[in-house]
N, C-alpha and C positions, 0 to 999 in steps of 0.2 A: 504494500500500500504506500502510495506517495504521501509524504508528510505535507501538511498544510499549516504549519505553525507561522506565527508572524515573521520570524526571521526568514523562513522559506519564501514567504510572499515578498519581503523586501529584496531578497536575492533575485527573485524572478523580475521584480520591477527594475532592479539595477541592470539586469541583462537587457531588458527592453530599452532602458535609457541609453545604454551603449549601442544597441542596434540602431536606434533612431539617429544618434550622433554620427555613427560610422556610415550610415546610408546618406546622411546629409553631406558628409565629407566626400563621398563618391559622386554625389550630384554636383557639388560645387566645383570639383576638380574635373568633371567630365569623364569619369572613369567608366561609368555604365555605357555612355555613348561609345567610348573606345572599345568596349567589349561587345557591342551590338553586332550580332551575326559573325562573331569571331571567337576562336578558342586560342587564348594567348598565354604565354608564360608571363610571370610578373615582370621580367625584364622587357619583354615585348610591350606590355601594357605601359610600363614606365616611359619607354621611348615614344609610343604612340600618343600618350597623354601629356608628355612633357613634365614628368615628375621624377623624383629620386627613386632609384631601383630598390633600395633597401626598404623604404617606406611602402613601396608598391607591394613587395612580398608580404610584409606584415598585414597590410590591409586585405590582400587577396586571401590569405590564410584565415584571417578573422571572418571574412565574408563567407568563406566555405563552412566554417564551424557554425554559423547561424543559418545556413541554408539559403543564402542569397546567390552564391556562386557554387558551381559544381567543379570539384577538383579531380583531375586525373593524375594520380600519384604513381601510376605504373611506369611513367617515363622518367628519365633521369632529371630532366627539367620539368617540373610539374606545370600543368596547364590548367587554365580556369575558363569557365564559360557561364553565361547567364541561362537560367531556365526560361522557357517561353512565357510562363505566367508571371515570373518576376520581371521580365522585360516589359510586358504590357503594363504592369503596375508602376514601373519606374520611368518608362520612356515614351508611353503613348498617351499624350494629354487629352485625346478624344475618347479614350476608353473609360467606361463607368467604373473600371477597376483601378483607375489611375490614383496613385498615392504620392507621387513625387511632390506635388504642391503642398499637400498636408505635412509631409516631412519637413519641407522648408519652413512652413509656418510654425511647426512645433519647435524646431531648432531656434527660430527667431525669438522665442520666449525667453531664452537664456539671458538676453540683454535687458529684459523687463523686470527682473527680480527687484532691483533697488527701487524703481518707481512704484512698484506694487507694494513693497514693504512700507514705503512712506505713505501710500494711500490708505493702507490698513491702519496705520497709526493715527492718521489725521481725520479719516472719514471722507477725504476728498476723492477725486477721480484721477484718471490718467488720460491726458490728451491723446485721442486716437492716432494723431500724427506721430506720436512718440514710438509707436509700434513699427513704423517705417515701411519701406517698400516691400521688404520680404513678407510682411504680414499681409499687405494688400494683394501682392502677387499670389501668395499662397491661397488666400480666400477666393480670389477670382479663378485660379487654376483648379482648385478642388471642386468648385461648383460647375465649371465649364461643361464637363461631359454629361452631368445630369440635366442641365438646361438644354444643351444642344441635342440630346437624344431623348431622354425620358419626357421632358416637358413637351417636346414637339410631337412625339409619337404615342405617348400614353396618357399624359395628364390632360392637355387641352382638348383632345378629341372626346374625352370622357367627362367633361364638365359642361353640361348642357348650355348654360347662359353664355359661356365663352365660345363654345363650338358654333352656336347659332349666330352670334354676333360676328365672329371672325369669318364665317363662311358666307355671310350675307353680302359682303362687299367691303367698301371703305369703312374702316373701323379705327377709331382713335383710342390708343392705349396709353395709360400712365404706368411707368415702372418706377416705383418708389424704393429708394435704397438700392439702386441698380448696380453699384460697384463697378466692375470692369465691363459691364454691359452684355454679358452672355445671354441673360434672360431676354433682354430687349431684342437682341440679334436673332435669337431662336424664334421668337414670335414672327418677326419680319420675314425670316426665311420660310417658315411654314405657311404663312398667309401673305401672299404678295401684294394684296390691296390694303394691308394694315399699315398704319403709321404709329410710331412709338416715341414717346418722350420719356427719357430716363433722368431721374434726379438723384443726386448724391452730394454729400458735403465734402467728400474727399477729392480735391482737385487732381491728385495723382491718378486715382482710379478713373476719373472722367476722361483724362487725357488718353489713357490706354483704351478706354471704351470707344472713343472716337476713332482711334487707330484700328481697333478690331472691326468696327462697323465698315470702315473703308475697305479693309482686307476682305470682308465678307460680301462686299458689293451692295450694301443696304444703307449706306450713309445718306442717300436721298430720302429715305423714309424713317430713319432712326436718328433722333437728335438727343444729345446729352447735355445736361445743365448742372453746374455747380450751384446747388441751392438747397436750403432747408425745405423739405417737402411740406412742412406745416404752413409755409407762406405761399404756396402755389395758388394761382388764380387762373383757372383754365377750365375747359370742358372736355369730357372724354366719355367714351362708351363703356370702357372697362378700366379697372385699375389692378395693379399687382404689387405685392411686397414679398420678396423672397429672402428668407433667413435674415431679417433685419429688424423686425418689430421689437424683439427682445433686447436689441442694442440701443433703442431710441430712448433718450431721456424724457421725451414728450410723446409717447405713442398715441395718446388720446387726441392730441392736437393734429398729429399727422393723419390719423385715420379720419378725423373730422374734415380735414381739408380734402382728402380723397372722396369722402361722401358728398361734399358740396360740389365737387367737380363732375360727378357722375350724372349723365343725362338720364332721362326717364327710362326705366327698364335696365339700367346699368348694374354692374356687379363688381365685386372686388375679390380677388384671390389672394389669400395669405398663406405662405408656406413657411413653416418653422419647424424646429426640432421635434422629433417624435418622442416626447418625454412620457413618463408614466402619468396616469391620471392624477395621482396625488403622491405625496411623500409619506412613506410608512416606515422608514428606518431600516428596511431590509436591503440586502445587496442587489444591485441591478447594474450590470456592466454598461448599458447604454447611458443611463442617468449619470453614472460615475464618470464616464467620458465627457459628458456635457458639463458636469460640475467642474471638471478640470479646466475646460475652456473658460467657464464663468469666473473661476477664482483668479485666473491670471490675465484674462483678456476682456471678456464681454462686460462683466460687472464694473471693473474699474473704468473702462472706456465709456460705459453708459452713464457713469457718475461724473464725467468730466464737466458736464454742464449742470447748472442748478436753476430751478429745482429739477430733480430727476426722479422718474418712476422707479429706478434701480431694480429693473426686472431681473436681469441675469439670463444666462443661456437657458436655464431650466424653466421655461415658461409653460405652466400647465394650461390645458384648454380653458379652464374656467377663468384664468387670469386674462387671456385674450378675449373671452366672451365679455368680461367686465369692461375692458377697454373699448370694444366695439359698441357695446350698448351706450356707454358714456359718450361716445363719438356720434351717436345718433343713428347707428344701424339698427334696424328692427328685426332683421332675420340673420341668424348665425347658425351655420351648419358645418359639422365636421364631416368632410366628404369620405365616402367609403372607398378610398383609394389607398392601397397598401404600399408602403415603402419602408425600407429598413431604417432610414435616417430621418425622414420627414413626415409631418402630418399636414394635410391640406384642409384649409378652411374656406368656406364661401360666405361672404358678407354681402347683404343687400339692404338698401335703404328702407 
């Protein structure tokens, strides 16, 4: 029987910590790209990636011990290669299995310890810009495959008010908290007559969103704005907010602005973390994962402005229901769409 004492659990967590950091090292140095479709000795990898050979050997051997690389030790000079599923998770940004962006975002938290410690002592927040480009890129990259595939092919076709409006013809869509723009771009690609306006406070993310829209060929129908969504004054047929309501210091104000913008018969889709219905103190791996992000990122960032709702990543359905009702929405529905990470909500005036 495998022991499960607290020291055992800390040991396993330590192993996981080293795995994340060593994979981040491989991403930063381009080592996985160098190994793509190749079986190399550590010396060959060092030459191809432009790094020191002794460090390359240590990294390759460590990666083999954690199952990221496969080692062939039958040869005098050991060779290493990537497994196909590992390759997809680390090198294919369009795969729903892609983890490279999340690894970058996790590793980026190491520089946030001091600001978070200070926030815990003072009760203040941490300016979201303090988290830097790595965090913004990681967030955008981790959501990209879900929005570009699942949103287009599974979610929108199965949400009646959205499907009806988007298939009817010219449709105006608001994308609140759009980040690097992948949700806006996905809608425009799926529905060629739709126009989308995306709003986000992060100028860096908006700059990248505009570039992504240009690359996708939809910049004529997708516009991005650096703005607080609570201040928008426009009209739209549909509104969306993907994985951002729990970050907002003012979620009621933002939802109220979206409600005011909606034309008659309009609807709003909110997608957020698939948390448990309520906290009961028992172990839950998914909630534990979300609490991790909340402790170091979402809650401190959400408290950077005052006053703040201080929601945190683990937003229960009833919390969002309360925000929606206070914002003036009269119909609140948890959609019967299953997803491992997200829960989908439909709000209507």
